[in-house]
A tleap script that builds the chain and sets N, CA, C and O, in Angstrom:
source leaprc.protein.ff14SB
mol = sequence {
  NMET LEU ILE SER ILE ILE GLU LYS SER SER
  LYS LYS LEU ILE SER THR PHE ASP THR HIE
  ASN SER PHE PHE VAL LEU ASP PRO LYS ASP
  LEU ASN GLU SER PHE PHE LEU ILE TRP GLN
  VAL LYS ILE ASN ALA ILE GLU LEU ASP LYS
  ASN ILE VAL PHE THR VAL ILE GLU LYS PRO
  LYS LYS ASN LEU ASN ASN SER GLU ILE ARG
  ILE LEU SER GLU LEU ALA ASN GLU LEU ASN
  ILE GLU SER ASN PHE ASN LYS THR ASN TYR
  GLN ILE LEU LEU ILE GLU ASN LEU LEU ASP
  LYS GLY LEU ILE ALA ASN ALA ASN TYR PHE
  LEU ASP HIE PHE ILE ASN LEU ASN GLU ASP
  PRO LEU LEU ILE SER TYR LYS ASN HIE TYR
  LYS LYS CLYS
}
set mol.1.N position { -37.266 1.017 22.260 }
set mol.1.CA position { -38.275 1.429 23.647 }
set mol.1.C position { -39.356 0.403 23.575 }
set mol.1.O position { -39.529 -0.024 22.434 }
set mol.2.N position { -39.856 0.074 24.173 }
set mol.2.CA position { -40.822 -1.137 24.940 }
set mol.2.C position { -41.974 -0.028 25.475 }
set mol.2.O position { -41.874 0.809 26.372 }
set mol.3.N position { -43.292 -0.391 24.440 }
set mol.3.CA position { -44.343 1.010 25.802 }
set mol.3.C position { -44.901 -0.125 25.641 }
set mol.3.O position { -44.851 -1.050 24.831 }
set mol.4.N position { -45.825 0.322 27.241 }
set mol.4.CA position { -46.667 -0.763 27.771 }
set mol.4.C position { -47.727 0.117 28.517 }
set mol.4.O position { -47.487 0.813 29.502 }
set mol.5.N position { -49.061 -0.038 27.829 }
set mol.5.CA position { -50.312 0.624 28.315 }
set mol.5.C position { -51.452 -0.121 29.496 }
set mol.5.O position { -52.358 -0.914 29.237 }
set mol.6.N position { -51.136 0.319 30.562 }
set mol.6.CA position { -51.622 -0.658 31.466 }
set mol.6.C position { -53.168 0.741 31.690 }
set mol.6.O position { -53.051 1.957 31.534 }
set mol.7.N position { -54.243 0.096 32.015 }
set mol.7.CA position { -55.657 0.305 33.022 }
set mol.7.C position { -55.331 0.182 34.608 }
set mol.7.O position { -55.264 -0.768 35.388 }
set mol.8.N position { -55.124 1.892 34.745 }
set mol.8.CA position { -54.512 1.704 35.786 }
set mol.8.C position { -54.932 0.821 36.774 }
set mol.8.O position { -54.115 0.011 37.212 }
set mol.9.N position { -56.832 0.859 37.482 }
set mol.9.CA position { -57.037 0.520 38.410 }
set mol.9.C position { -57.136 -1.407 38.812 }
set mol.9.O position { -57.111 -2.066 39.851 }
set mol.10.N position { -57.305 -1.857 36.713 }
set mol.10.CA position { -57.713 -3.509 37.226 }
set mol.10.C position { -56.635 -4.076 36.954 }
set mol.10.O position { -56.547 -5.299 37.065 }
set mol.11.N position { -55.088 -2.948 36.344 }
set mol.11.CA position { -54.083 -3.416 36.178 }
set mol.11.C position { -54.065 -4.334 34.816 }
set mol.11.O position { -53.196 -5.168 34.558 }
set mol.12.N position { -55.165 -4.023 34.020 }
set mol.12.CA position { -55.258 -4.923 33.242 }
set mol.12.C position { -54.202 -4.075 32.005 }
set mol.12.O position { -53.897 -2.883 32.009 }
set mol.13.N position { -53.765 -5.220 30.926 }
set mol.13.CA position { -52.482 -4.608 29.948 }
set mol.13.C position { -53.540 -4.212 28.559 }
set mol.13.O position { -54.220 -5.017 27.923 }
set mol.14.N position { -53.442 -2.942 28.370 }
set mol.14.CA position { -54.849 -2.370 27.428 }
set mol.14.C position { -53.797 -2.991 26.181 }
set mol.14.O position { -54.257 -3.595 25.212 }
set mol.15.N position { -52.078 -2.698 26.405 }
set mol.15.CA position { -51.075 -2.638 24.838 }
set mol.15.C position { -49.435 -2.536 25.587 }
set mol.15.O position { -48.847 -2.360 26.654 }
set mol.16.N position { -49.202 -2.862 23.741 }
set mol.16.CA position { -47.779 -3.626 24.495 }
set mol.16.C position { -46.924 -3.338 22.717 }
set mol.16.O position { -47.144 -3.554 21.525 }
set mol.17.N position { -46.246 -2.939 23.307 }
set mol.17.CA position { -45.566 -2.590 21.769 }
set mol.17.C position { -44.020 -1.928 22.063 }
set mol.17.O position { -43.492 -1.480 23.080 }
set mol.18.N position { -43.661 -2.061 20.952 }
set mol.18.CA position { -42.266 -1.915 20.572 }
set mol.18.C position { -41.618 -0.698 19.298 }
set mol.18.O position { -41.710 -0.990 18.106 }
set mol.19.N position { -41.099 0.397 19.665 }
set mol.19.CA position { -40.894 1.376 18.622 }
set mol.19.C position { -39.141 1.864 18.921 }
set mol.19.O position { -38.445 1.796 19.934 }
set mol.20.N position { -38.863 2.368 17.507 }
set mol.20.CA position { -37.958 3.304 17.852 }
set mol.20.C position { -38.126 4.804 17.144 }
set mol.20.O position { -37.395 5.515 16.454 }
set mol.21.N position { -39.173 4.885 17.559 }
set mol.21.CA position { -39.462 6.403 16.676 }
set mol.21.C position { -39.194 7.111 18.620 }
set mol.21.O position { -38.873 6.378 19.556 }
set mol.22.N position { -39.422 8.500 18.725 }
set mol.22.CA position { -39.153 9.082 19.927 }
set mol.22.C position { -41.091 9.498 19.762 }
set mol.22.O position { -41.224 10.068 20.845 }
set mol.23.N position { -41.885 9.522 19.399 }
set mol.23.CA position { -42.782 9.595 19.520 }
set mol.23.C position { -44.068 8.376 18.553 }
set mol.23.O position { -43.843 7.731 17.529 }
set mol.24.N position { -45.524 8.452 19.482 }
set mol.24.CA position { -46.066 6.736 18.728 }
set mol.24.C position { -47.284 7.587 18.660 }
set mol.24.O position { -47.379 8.778 18.954 }
set mol.25.N position { -48.068 6.892 18.287 }
set mol.25.CA position { -50.075 6.712 18.456 }
set mol.25.C position { -50.516 5.791 18.531 }
set mol.25.O position { -50.028 4.826 17.944 }
set mol.26.N position { -51.623 5.693 19.282 }
set mol.26.CA position { -51.785 4.352 19.720 }
set mol.26.C position { -53.015 4.148 18.585 }
set mol.26.O position { -53.910 4.994 18.584 }
set mol.27.N position { -53.061 3.265 17.816 }
set mol.27.CA position { -54.167 3.164 17.400 }
set mol.27.C position { -54.868 2.191 18.023 }
set mol.27.O position { -54.366 1.343 18.761 }
set mol.28.N position { -56.554 2.335 17.621 }
set mol.28.CA position { -57.468 1.019 18.057 }
set mol.28.C position { -57.241 -0.302 17.707 }
set mol.28.O position { -57.496 -1.157 18.555 }
set mol.29.N position { -56.786 -0.658 16.560 }
set mol.29.CA position { -56.530 -1.864 16.570 }
set mol.29.C position { -55.431 -3.012 17.578 }
set mol.29.O position { -55.480 -4.179 17.967 }
set mol.30.N position { -54.502 -1.860 17.673 }
set mol.30.CA position { -53.352 -2.195 18.855 }
set mol.30.C position { -53.783 -2.353 20.089 }
set mol.30.O position { -52.864 -2.467 20.900 }
set mol.31.N position { -55.508 -2.430 20.799 }
set mol.31.CA position { -55.638 -2.106 21.962 }
set mol.31.C position { -56.780 -2.891 22.247 }
set mol.31.O position { -57.940 -2.748 21.862 }
set mol.32.N position { -56.070 -4.074 23.268 }
set mol.32.CA position { -57.228 -5.107 23.981 }
set mol.32.C position { -58.409 -4.374 23.855 }
set mol.32.O position { -58.262 -3.198 23.521 }
set mol.33.N position { -59.677 -4.827 24.062 }
set mol.33.CA position { -61.102 -4.589 24.472 }
set mol.33.C position { -61.109 -3.550 25.752 }
set mol.33.O position { -60.810 -4.189 26.761 }
set mol.34.N position { -61.347 -2.177 26.043 }
set mol.34.CA position { -61.047 -1.846 27.700 }
set mol.34.C position { -61.718 -0.542 27.454 }
set mol.34.O position { -61.645 0.232 26.500 }
set mol.35.N position { -62.508 -0.495 28.759 }
set mol.35.CA position { -63.327 0.437 28.987 }
set mol.35.C position { -62.163 1.446 30.102 }
set mol.35.O position { -61.805 1.206 31.255 }
set mol.36.N position { -61.805 2.628 29.162 }
set mol.36.CA position { -60.809 2.632 30.858 }
set mol.36.C position { -60.656 4.541 31.025 }
set mol.36.O position { -60.723 5.210 29.994 }
set mol.37.N position { -60.519 5.015 31.955 }
set mol.37.CA position { -59.961 6.458 32.537 }
set mol.37.C position { -59.194 6.700 33.060 }
set mol.37.O position { -59.054 7.865 33.430 }
set mol.38.N position { -58.209 5.646 33.395 }
set mol.38.CA position { -56.716 5.960 33.961 }
set mol.38.C position { -55.767 5.074 33.181 }
set mol.38.O position { -55.784 3.844 33.231 }
set mol.39.N position { -55.001 5.752 32.512 }
set mol.39.CA position { -54.426 4.983 31.645 }
set mol.39.C position { -52.575 5.337 32.237 }
set mol.39.O position { -52.050 6.450 32.253 }
set mol.40.N position { -51.761 3.692 32.769 }
set mol.40.CA position { -50.616 4.075 33.207 }
set mol.40.C position { -49.602 3.797 32.199 }
set mol.40.O position { -49.265 2.613 32.227 }
set mol.41.N position { -48.804 4.727 31.022 }
set mol.41.CA position { -47.590 4.734 30.337 }
set mol.41.C position { -46.782 4.162 30.832 }
set mol.41.O position { -46.473 4.667 31.912 }
set mol.42.N position { -46.160 3.179 30.542 }
set mol.42.CA position { -43.928 2.992 30.725 }
set mol.42.C position { -43.914 2.909 29.283 }
set mol.42.O position { -44.645 2.628 28.333 }
set mol.43.N position { -42.439 3.383 29.636 }
set mol.43.CA position { -41.640 3.587 28.068 }
set mol.43.C position { -40.088 2.849 28.586 }
set mol.43.O position { -39.255 3.416 29.294 }
set mol.44.N position { -40.004 1.794 28.159 }
set mol.44.CA position { -39.060 1.165 28.665 }
set mol.44.C position { -37.703 1.256 27.690 }
set mol.44.O position { -37.525 0.257 26.993 }
set mol.45.N position { -36.819 2.231 27.572 }
set mol.45.CA position { -35.589 2.604 26.666 }
set mol.45.C position { -34.366 0.974 27.202 }
set mol.45.O position { -33.542 1.166 28.096 }
set mol.46.N position { -34.443 -0.169 26.655 }
set mol.46.CA position { -33.510 -0.909 27.202 }
set mol.46.C position { -32.415 -0.690 27.062 }
set mol.46.O position { -31.630 -0.956 27.972 }
set mol.47.N position { -31.965 -0.105 25.819 }
set mol.47.CA position { -30.883 0.126 25.569 }
set mol.47.C position { -29.895 1.529 26.448 }
set mol.47.O position { -28.705 1.813 26.583 }
set mol.48.N position { -30.941 1.983 26.790 }
set mol.48.CA position { -30.338 3.137 27.955 }
set mol.48.C position { -30.191 2.631 29.338 }
set mol.48.O position { -29.250 2.952 30.064 }
set mol.49.N position { -31.589 1.461 29.839 }
set mol.49.CA position { -31.190 1.619 31.072 }
set mol.49.C position { -32.403 2.558 31.399 }
set mol.49.O position { -32.407 2.983 32.555 }
set mol.50.N position { -32.968 2.777 30.955 }
set mol.50.CA position { -33.890 4.224 31.745 }
set mol.50.C position { -35.612 3.563 31.026 }
set mol.50.O position { -36.029 3.042 29.991 }
set mol.51.N position { -36.244 4.109 32.641 }
set mol.51.CA position { -37.772 3.867 32.394 }
set mol.51.C position { -38.734 5.779 32.257 }
set mol.51.O position { -38.278 6.875 32.582 }
set mol.52.N position { -39.516 5.578 31.917 }
set mol.52.CA position { -40.350 6.607 32.126 }
set mol.52.C position { -41.961 6.486 32.655 }
set mol.52.O position { -42.538 6.279 31.587 }
set mol.53.N position { -42.577 6.493 33.275 }
set mol.53.CA position { -43.688 6.238 33.692 }
set mol.53.C position { -44.757 7.240 34.032 }
set mol.53.O position { -44.675 7.706 35.169 }
set mol.54.N position { -45.620 7.612 33.370 }
set mol.54.CA position { -46.636 8.578 33.316 }
set mol.54.C position { -47.896 7.961 33.401 }
set mol.54.O position { -48.093 6.788 33.084 }
set mol.55.N position { -48.930 8.895 33.912 }
set mol.55.CA position { -50.294 8.709 33.943 }
set mol.55.C position { -51.323 9.477 33.045 }
set mol.55.O position { -51.055 10.660 32.840 }
set mol.56.N position { -52.501 8.952 32.462 }
set mol.56.CA position { -52.926 9.847 31.730 }
set mol.56.C position { -54.198 9.449 32.016 }
set mol.56.O position { -54.586 8.281 32.052 }
set mol.57.N position { -55.185 10.948 32.327 }
set mol.57.CA position { -56.578 10.294 32.675 }
set mol.57.C position { -57.250 11.175 32.165 }
set mol.57.O position { -56.950 12.369 32.155 }
set mol.58.N position { -58.394 10.595 31.608 }
set mol.58.CA position { -59.808 11.084 30.828 }
set mol.58.C position { -60.806 11.512 31.903 }
set mol.58.O position { -61.151 10.771 32.823 }
set mol.59.N position { -61.303 12.921 31.698 }
set mol.59.CA position { -61.821 13.462 32.783 }
set mol.59.C position { -63.281 13.420 32.477 }
set mol.59.O position { -63.712 14.113 31.556 }
set mol.60.N position { -63.893 12.833 33.017 }
set mol.60.CA position { -65.825 12.708 32.357 }
set mol.60.C position { -66.324 14.511 33.186 }
set mol.60.O position { -66.070 15.198 34.176 }
set mol.61.N position { -66.946 14.518 32.247 }
set mol.61.CA position { -68.240 15.875 32.455 }
set mol.61.C position { -68.716 15.529 34.333 }
set mol.61.O position { -68.878 16.513 35.055 }
set mol.62.N position { -68.856 14.390 34.810 }
set mol.62.CA position { -69.482 13.956 36.378 }
set mol.62.C position { -68.408 12.659 36.538 }
set mol.62.O position { -67.900 11.764 35.863 }
set mol.63.N position { -68.420 13.039 37.508 }
set mol.63.CA position { -67.999 11.520 38.383 }
set mol.63.C position { -68.794 10.427 38.053 }
set mol.63.O position { -70.009 10.459 38.244 }
set mol.64.N position { -68.128 9.296 37.494 }
set mol.64.CA position { -68.212 8.414 37.380 }
set mol.64.C position { -68.753 6.961 38.647 }
set mol.64.O position { -67.724 6.525 39.164 }
set mol.65.N position { -69.341 6.615 38.895 }
set mol.65.CA position { -69.356 5.897 40.257 }
set mol.65.C position { -69.079 3.993 39.721 }
set mol.65.O position { -69.565 3.415 38.749 }
set mol.66.N position { -68.592 3.711 40.275 }
set mol.66.CA position { -67.876 1.795 39.760 }
set mol.66.C position { -69.089 0.836 39.052 }
set mol.66.O position { -68.965 -0.179 38.366 }
set mol.67.N position { -69.942 1.342 39.358 }
set mol.67.CA position { -71.133 0.370 38.979 }
set mol.67.C position { -71.531 1.173 37.555 }
set mol.67.O position { -72.478 0.682 36.941 }
set mol.68.N position { -70.865 2.419 36.948 }
set mol.68.CA position { -71.487 2.761 36.200 }
set mol.68.C position { -70.443 2.603 34.887 }
set mol.68.O position { -70.763 2.824 33.720 }
set mol.69.N position { -69.099 2.161 35.363 }
set mol.69.CA position { -67.761 1.780 35.050 }
set mol.69.C position { -68.153 0.880 34.759 }
set mol.69.O position { -67.989 0.686 33.554 }
set mol.70.N position { -68.787 -0.094 35.399 }
set mol.70.CA position { -68.743 -1.927 35.254 }
set mol.70.C position { -69.604 -1.631 34.461 }
set mol.70.O position { -69.167 -2.316 33.536 }
set mol.71.N position { -70.241 -1.296 34.166 }
set mol.71.CA position { -72.095 -1.443 32.898 }
set mol.71.C position { -71.305 -0.965 31.728 }
set mol.71.O position { -71.099 -1.918 30.976 }
set mol.72.N position { -70.821 0.061 31.316 }
set mol.72.CA position { -70.113 0.515 30.447 }
set mol.72.C position { -69.104 -0.793 29.349 }
set mol.72.O position { -69.056 -1.263 28.212 }
set mol.73.N position { -68.479 -0.862 30.637 }
set mol.73.CA position { -67.129 -1.937 29.757 }
set mol.73.C position { -68.150 -2.899 29.964 }
set mol.73.O position { -68.728 -2.531 28.941 }
set mol.74.N position { -68.847 -3.762 30.364 }
set mol.74.CA position { -69.937 -5.032 29.801 }
set mol.74.C position { -70.446 -4.698 28.578 }
set mol.74.O position { -70.359 -5.351 27.538 }
set mol.75.N position { -70.920 -3.771 28.737 }
set mol.75.CA position { -72.005 -3.054 27.484 }
set mol.75.C position { -70.686 -3.565 26.360 }
set mol.75.O position { -70.619 -4.454 25.510 }
set mol.76.N position { -69.812 -2.609 26.804 }
set mol.76.CA position { -68.592 -2.518 25.412 }
set mol.76.C position { -67.995 -4.049 24.829 }
set mol.76.O position { -67.835 -4.172 23.615 }
set mol.77.N position { -67.646 -5.317 25.854 }
set mol.77.CA position { -67.288 -5.909 25.748 }
set mol.77.C position { -68.112 -6.877 24.557 }
set mol.77.O position { -67.553 -7.518 23.667 }
set mol.78.N position { -70.094 -6.762 24.888 }
set mol.78.CA position { -70.970 -6.914 24.407 }
set mol.78.C position { -71.251 -6.367 23.013 }
set mol.78.O position { -72.123 -6.854 22.294 }
set mol.79.N position { -70.624 -5.525 22.718 }
set mol.79.CA position { -70.823 -4.991 21.649 }
set mol.79.C position { -69.652 -5.171 20.232 }
set mol.79.O position { -69.551 -5.012 19.016 }
set mol.80.N position { -68.812 -5.686 21.642 }
set mol.80.CA position { -67.628 -6.570 20.058 }
set mol.80.C position { -68.041 -7.690 19.753 }
set mol.80.O position { -67.776 -8.094 18.620 }
set mol.81.N position { -68.634 -8.339 20.450 }
set mol.81.CA position { -69.561 -9.875 19.782 }
set mol.81.C position { -70.882 -9.491 18.717 }
set mol.81.O position { -71.174 -10.205 17.758 }
set mol.82.N position { -71.533 -8.361 19.044 }
set mol.82.CA position { -72.456 -7.708 18.225 }
set mol.82.C position { -71.724 -7.212 16.820 }
set mol.82.O position { -72.505 -7.288 15.872 }
set mol.83.N position { -70.160 -6.631 16.400 }
set mol.83.CA position { -69.885 -6.364 15.255 }
set mol.83.C position { -69.940 -7.986 14.586 }
set mol.83.O position { -70.131 -8.328 13.419 }
set mol.84.N position { -69.751 -8.623 15.531 }
set mol.84.CA position { -69.689 -9.961 14.429 }
set mol.84.C position { -70.889 -10.099 13.747 }
set mol.84.O position { -70.760 -10.693 12.677 }
set mol.85.N position { -71.856 -9.793 13.984 }
set mol.85.CA position { -73.678 -9.588 13.330 }
set mol.85.C position { -73.717 -8.603 12.523 }
set mol.85.O position { -74.667 -8.429 11.760 }
set mol.86.N position { -72.532 -7.706 12.589 }
set mol.86.CA position { -73.146 -6.477 11.380 }
set mol.86.C position { -74.015 -5.748 11.598 }
set mol.86.O position { -74.686 -5.331 10.654 }
set mol.87.N position { -74.416 -5.174 13.513 }
set mol.87.CA position { -75.406 -4.596 14.365 }
set mol.87.C position { -74.879 -3.145 14.429 }
set mol.87.O position { -73.680 -3.048 14.170 }
set mol.88.N position { -75.231 -2.522 14.586 }
set mol.88.CA position { -74.427 -1.078 14.811 }
set mol.88.C position { -75.231 -0.507 15.812 }
set mol.88.O position { -74.475 -0.031 16.659 }
set mol.89.N position { -77.102 -0.227 16.292 }
set mol.89.CA position { -77.633 0.506 16.509 }
set mol.89.C position { -76.841 0.540 18.326 }
set mol.89.O position { -76.466 1.555 18.915 }
set mol.90.N position { -76.803 -0.433 18.676 }
set mol.90.CA position { -76.046 -0.117 20.450 }
set mol.90.C position { -74.472 0.090 20.402 }
set mol.90.O position { -73.704 0.144 21.363 }
set mol.91.N position { -74.141 0.207 18.873 }
set mol.91.CA position { -72.535 0.450 19.134 }
set mol.91.C position { -72.755 1.939 19.212 }
set mol.91.O position { -72.110 2.641 19.991 }
set mol.92.N position { -73.758 2.452 18.322 }
set mol.92.CA position { -73.931 4.124 18.110 }
set mol.92.C position { -74.378 4.660 19.778 }
set mol.92.O position { -74.001 5.713 20.293 }
set mol.93.N position { -75.304 3.579 20.439 }
set mol.93.CA position { -75.720 4.236 21.517 }
set mol.93.C position { -74.414 4.595 22.441 }
set mol.93.O position { -74.221 5.658 23.030 }
set mol.94.N position { -73.517 3.375 22.417 }
set mol.94.CA position { -72.487 3.384 23.752 }
set mol.94.C position { -71.849 4.885 23.375 }
set mol.94.O position { -71.826 5.751 24.250 }
set mol.95.N position { -71.275 5.184 21.887 }
set mol.95.CA position { -70.702 6.347 21.715 }
set mol.95.C position { -71.144 7.634 22.072 }
set mol.95.O position { -70.457 8.617 22.349 }
set mol.96.N position { -72.246 7.530 22.040 }
set mol.96.CA position { -73.381 8.596 21.846 }
set mol.96.C position { -73.531 9.366 23.910 }
set mol.96.O position { -73.463 10.394 24.583 }
set mol.97.N position { -73.765 7.848 23.976 }
set mol.97.CA position { -73.819 8.021 25.568 }
set mol.97.C position { -71.971 8.346 26.506 }
set mol.97.O position { -72.018 8.907 27.601 }
set mol.98.N position { -70.711 7.980 25.989 }
set mol.98.CA position { -69.471 8.843 26.000 }
set mol.98.C position { -69.711 9.672 26.134 }
set mol.98.O position { -69.802 10.256 27.214 }
set mol.99.N position { -69.970 10.180 24.778 }
set mol.99.CA position { -69.352 11.649 24.204 }
set mol.99.C position { -70.364 12.302 25.029 }
set mol.99.O position { -70.172 13.516 25.112 }
set mol.100.N position { -71.701 11.734 25.862 }
set mol.100.CA position { -72.730 12.845 26.812 }
set mol.100.C position { -71.873 12.640 28.154 }
set mol.100.O position { -72.186 13.407 29.065 }
set mol.101.N position { -71.013 11.877 28.376 }
set mol.101.CA position { -70.297 11.547 29.599 }
set mol.101.C position { -69.031 12.521 29.733 }
set mol.101.O position { -68.602 12.924 30.814 }
set mol.102.N position { -68.625 12.764 28.782 }
set mol.102.CA position { -67.440 13.614 28.221 }
set mol.102.C position { -65.995 13.062 27.983 }
set mol.102.O position { -64.861 13.525 28.106 }
set mol.103.N position { -66.610 11.694 27.531 }
set mol.103.CA position { -65.575 10.964 27.369 }
set mol.103.C position { -65.013 10.647 26.333 }
set mol.103.O position { -64.773 9.462 26.101 }
set mol.104.N position { -64.668 11.656 25.459 }
set mol.104.CA position { -64.232 11.713 24.326 }
set mol.104.C position { -62.978 10.852 23.751 }
set mol.104.O position { -63.051 10.589 22.550 }
set mol.105.N position { -61.995 10.444 24.358 }
set mol.105.CA position { -61.280 9.593 23.903 }
set mol.105.C position { -62.134 7.915 23.487 }
set mol.105.O position { -62.211 7.214 22.478 }
set mol.106.N position { -62.555 7.852 24.629 }
set mol.106.CA position { -63.165 6.272 24.482 }
set mol.106.C position { -63.825 6.702 23.407 }
set mol.106.O position { -63.751 6.020 22.385 }
set mol.107.N position { -64.517 7.783 23.411 }
set mol.107.CA position { -65.666 7.305 22.633 }
set mol.107.C position { -64.842 7.184 20.944 }
set mol.107.O position { -65.171 6.395 20.059 }
set mol.108.N position { -64.005 7.955 20.892 }
set mol.108.CA position { -63.094 8.040 19.544 }
set mol.108.C position { -62.921 6.541 19.632 }
set mol.108.O position { -63.705 5.756 19.099 }
set mol.109.N position { -61.688 6.121 20.443 }
set mol.109.CA position { -62.182 4.883 20.375 }
set mol.109.C position { -62.529 3.781 20.059 }
set mol.109.O position { -61.939 3.029 19.283 }
set mol.110.N position { -63.841 3.519 20.817 }
set mol.110.CA position { -64.428 2.667 20.158 }
set mol.110.C position { -65.108 2.833 19.252 }
set mol.110.O position { -65.439 1.722 18.837 }
set mol.111.N position { -65.641 3.792 18.525 }
set mol.111.CA position { -66.086 4.001 17.132 }
set mol.111.C position { -64.699 3.464 16.371 }
set mol.111.O position { -64.906 2.582 15.539 }
set mol.112.N position { -63.898 3.705 16.473 }
set mol.112.CA position { -62.472 3.059 15.133 }
set mol.112.C position { -62.503 1.764 15.497 }
set mol.112.O position { -62.357 0.872 14.661 }
set mol.113.N position { -62.763 1.442 17.210 }
set mol.113.CA position { -62.703 -0.610 17.134 }
set mol.113.C position { -63.724 -0.993 16.404 }
set mol.113.O position { -63.721 -2.004 15.701 }
set mol.114.N position { -64.758 -0.123 16.541 }
set mol.114.CA position { -66.138 -1.018 15.992 }
set mol.114.C position { -65.755 -0.954 13.890 }
set mol.114.O position { -65.947 -1.809 13.025 }
set mol.115.N position { -65.373 -0.010 13.837 }
set mol.115.CA position { -64.765 0.671 12.442 }
set mol.115.C position { -64.658 -0.416 11.988 }
set mol.115.O position { -65.349 -1.204 11.342 }
set mol.116.N position { -63.170 -0.338 12.636 }
set mol.116.CA position { -61.889 -1.975 12.177 }
set mol.116.C position { -62.133 -3.555 12.809 }
set mol.116.O position { -61.335 -4.492 12.809 }
set mol.117.N position { -63.710 -3.492 13.415 }
set mol.117.CA position { -63.732 -5.395 13.312 }
set mol.117.C position { -64.938 -5.374 12.342 }
set mol.117.O position { -65.546 -6.444 12.356 }
set mol.118.N position { -65.578 -4.197 11.284 }
set mol.118.CA position { -66.385 -4.956 10.895 }
set mol.118.C position { -66.870 -4.023 9.139 }
set mol.118.O position { -67.564 -4.352 8.178 }
set mol.119.N position { -65.962 -2.662 9.527 }
set mol.119.CA position { -66.030 -1.879 8.390 }
set mol.119.C position { -67.890 -1.489 8.399 }
set mol.119.O position { -68.192 -1.020 7.301 }
set mol.120.N position { -68.620 -1.545 8.970 }
set mol.120.CA position { -69.823 -0.836 8.481 }
set mol.120.C position { -70.194 -0.039 8.143 }
set mol.120.O position { -69.867 0.877 8.897 }
set mol.121.N position { -70.890 0.367 7.202 }
set mol.121.CA position { -71.257 1.802 5.796 }
set mol.121.C position { -71.817 2.922 7.148 }
set mol.121.O position { -71.671 4.141 7.058 }
set mol.122.N position { -72.328 2.383 8.114 }
set mol.122.CA position { -73.457 3.371 8.795 }
set mol.122.C position { -72.504 3.874 10.051 }
set mol.122.O position { -72.516 5.018 10.503 }
set mol.123.N position { -71.547 2.617 10.595 }
set mol.123.CA position { -70.358 3.379 11.797 }
set mol.123.C position { -69.726 4.322 10.937 }
set mol.123.O position { -69.520 5.417 11.460 }
set mol.124.N position { -69.399 4.196 9.863 }
set mol.124.CA position { -68.541 4.857 8.953 }
set mol.124.C position { -69.082 6.759 8.681 }
set mol.124.O position { -68.463 7.822 8.712 }
set mol.125.N position { -70.241 6.449 8.477 }
set mol.125.CA position { -70.992 7.771 7.755 }
set mol.125.C position { -70.781 8.183 9.422 }
set mol.125.O position { -69.964 9.041 9.755 }
set mol.126.N position { -71.562 7.508 10.326 }
set mol.126.CA position { -71.571 8.104 11.486 }
set mol.126.C position { -70.225 9.332 12.380 }
set mol.126.O position { -70.209 10.275 13.170 }
set mol.127.N position { -69.345 8.539 11.626 }
set mol.127.CA position { -68.079 8.972 11.987 }
set mol.127.C position { -67.755 10.528 11.477 }
set mol.127.O position { -67.277 11.369 12.238 }
set mol.128.N position { -68.081 10.787 10.091 }
set mol.128.CA position { -68.041 11.447 8.965 }
set mol.128.C position { -68.218 12.457 9.438 }
set mol.128.O position { -67.527 13.474 9.368 }
set mol.129.N position { -69.607 12.183 10.213 }
set mol.129.CA position { -70.875 12.583 10.662 }
set mol.129.C position { -70.094 13.793 12.060 }
set mol.129.O position { -70.022 15.022 12.040 }
set mol.130.N position { -69.788 13.148 12.759 }
set mol.130.CA position { -68.997 13.104 14.122 }
set mol.130.C position { -68.026 14.006 14.009 }
set mol.130.O position { -67.732 14.674 15.001 }
set mol.131.N position { -67.293 14.209 12.678 }
set mol.131.CA position { -65.979 15.019 12.690 }
set mol.131.C position { -66.295 16.284 12.054 }
set mol.131.O position { -65.405 17.134 12.011 }
set mol.132.N position { -67.597 16.568 11.481 }
set mol.132.CA position { -68.056 17.518 11.076 }
set mol.132.C position { -68.371 18.694 12.543 }
set mol.132.O position { -68.367 19.924 12.485 }
set mol.133.N position { -68.683 17.611 14.073 }
set mol.133.CA position { -69.535 19.018 14.846 }
set mol.133.C position { -68.282 19.204 15.121 }
set mol.133.O position { -67.934 20.185 15.778 }
savepdb mol mol.pdb
quit
């Protein structure tokens, strides 16, 4: 099966991969940098000539306007650059901001993503503390 995950509003391809299992888990390492609220998941079972398409929506605590989404997306992209310099303060601020807005999936994604980029001990400690909440 070929799995494609697309950010619905921008049509940006977030991830694509092939699996032979009846289940799959998204690993942050497999996702392109993206701030997302609505994903469209397409499962293409080529051997059966069947397609399944569904939408995954992350509901924030309050509605975000386009400006807030754009700012969070730009911040996330800048923080990927910051990861190359082993700086984590703004990364944690982004994660806290996402949690405050009720965007749990995005917060988890970016925390794992930043840890995968540089394995910073502060981020790992933050994740361990966050799991206990």
